[in-house]
N, C-alpha and C positions, 0 to 999 in steps of 0.2 A: 377782762383782758385775757380769759381762758378759752374764749372764742377767737380773739385774735393770734392764739399761739396758736390752736389745731390748725384754722384756716391758713396757716403759713406755713403747715410741715411741710414735711419734703426737703424741698431744696428752698427753703426759707427758714424763718425763725427754728423751728425744731431740727434743723437739717445744720445750723450753726451752730443751736445748743448742744449737739449730739457729739458734732465732728469738735466741738472744743474740750468737749470732755474724753473725746478718743484721743486727743493729744496729751492730756494730761495723763490719760491711762496707758499709755507708749512711754512717758516721762518714771511714770510710777512704778512700771514694769523693769527699763533699766536701773532704775536706784536699786528697788528692788531685789533684783537680782547680783548685782554692786555690794550690796551689803551684805547678802548673803555668802557671797564668796570672801569677803573680808573676815568673814567670821566662819567660816566651814569647819574651822580644827576647837572652837570653842564651844562653849556647852551651849551656845542658844543658835548656831550652826544647824539642828536639823529642823527649828521651828523658825527660822530666817529662812532656811530653802524650802519647808512649805510652804511659807506665806510668799514667796516670791512664785511660787508655780500657781496656789489659790487667784493671784494678782495677771498673771498671763490671762488666765482660764477664766477672771473677769473680762478682759479686754476681747479675750474672744468674746466673748455672750455681747457686749455691747456694739462689738460688729454684727453678729447676729441680728439681734434689734435693727440694726440700721437697717440692714438687709431685710427682714421682714417689714418695714417701713418706705424701703425704697429710695435712700438716702445715701446716695452717694457717698463715697468716703474724698475728706480733700487731702489728698496726699501736701500740700504743701504745709498745712496745718499738722502734721503727725514728722512731716523732717521738720520744721522748726522746734517741735516737742523733744527729738533726737539730739538737735544739737543745741537746745538751753540746758537739756540735761548735761551734757557733755559738758559744756559752758561751767555749768555751775561746780566742777570740779574744778574748776581753776581760781580756788578762793585762795584767798591771803590768811591762812592758818598758822603759820609759824613755822611749819616744818615745807622744806626745799622738796628734800625727793621722797618723802615717805606721809602716810597718813598720821593725822594728827587726833591725839586722844579724840579732840571733841568731834571726828568728821562723822563717828558712828553717833552719837547724840544727837547731835541737828540730820543729820540722815533720819534718824529714826522719826525725829519732830517732824521733818519733811514727808514721808510716807504716812504716819497717822492726820496729817494734814489732808494728805491726795486721796487719802481711805477715807476719811470725813466728807469733803467730797465728791466722792464717788459713790455713798450711801444717799447723800443729798439728791443725785442726778438717780439712783433707781427709786427713789420714794418721788420722784418728779412723774418719771413713767408709771410710777406703779400707778397714781392720781388720776393718770392718761387713760391706764388698762380700762378704767373705769368705764368709759364710754369707747374705745378703741378695741375690738375683739381679734384686732390682728397682736396685740401681746397679749404675752400669758400671764395673767396677774401673780398666779401663782409661782411660777418661775422669778417672780421679782420679789416677792413675798422672800424667797432663798436666798436668793443675791442679798438684801437689807439685812438677811438675819447674819450672812456669810462676812457681809460689811462690819457689824455692829461685834461679833466675835475676833475681826485681824483686827479692828480696832483696841479691844480688852485688850488683844494678847499683845500688842506696839506698845500701848502704858503699862505695861508690866516691865514691859524692857526698856522704856525709856526713863520708867524710875527708879530702876533697875543700875541702867546705866549713869544716871548723874549722878544716882548714890556716890557709884565708881570712880567716876572722872571728876567732880565738883568736889566729892567730898577726901578723893585723897589730896585733890589740888588743895582744900583748906587746912589737909594737917600739913601739907609740906611748908606751907607760907607760916605756919606758929615753930618751924624748928630752928 
């Protein structure tokens, strides 16, 4: 399977794979920025702003990898990700004009899933770096470590948000 994956790189399977990750990264940047804006005045605002900036840098790093590998960006996939992220905002959440308290929890969970997917992509490229000297193994190791750090931070934020949102809801149900 590995030989087939490498043989079809460029405009083939690796190109499709990396463009799919680019689409996810595009949606992830938008989601991270929206979450940071929604919490800019909260205790977590600085952390979320830093995460959004890192996630944007990770997207740029992916574009750099694609350029090094001569893989063209498929604009339609990026466009679809932008539209999909905007459509996700239209969920029925019981609030017609504002953010539901659940919005932040769901968005933290979605962002964490995206970071996990990004880390898997970096690990795939890291394995490929052992056979392709165009890829910088040390840089990929840094990106993997950064994704792990982001995952840890998002999990801490998610647990705290779940406790605040669901915990408050449970106590109000008992009243």
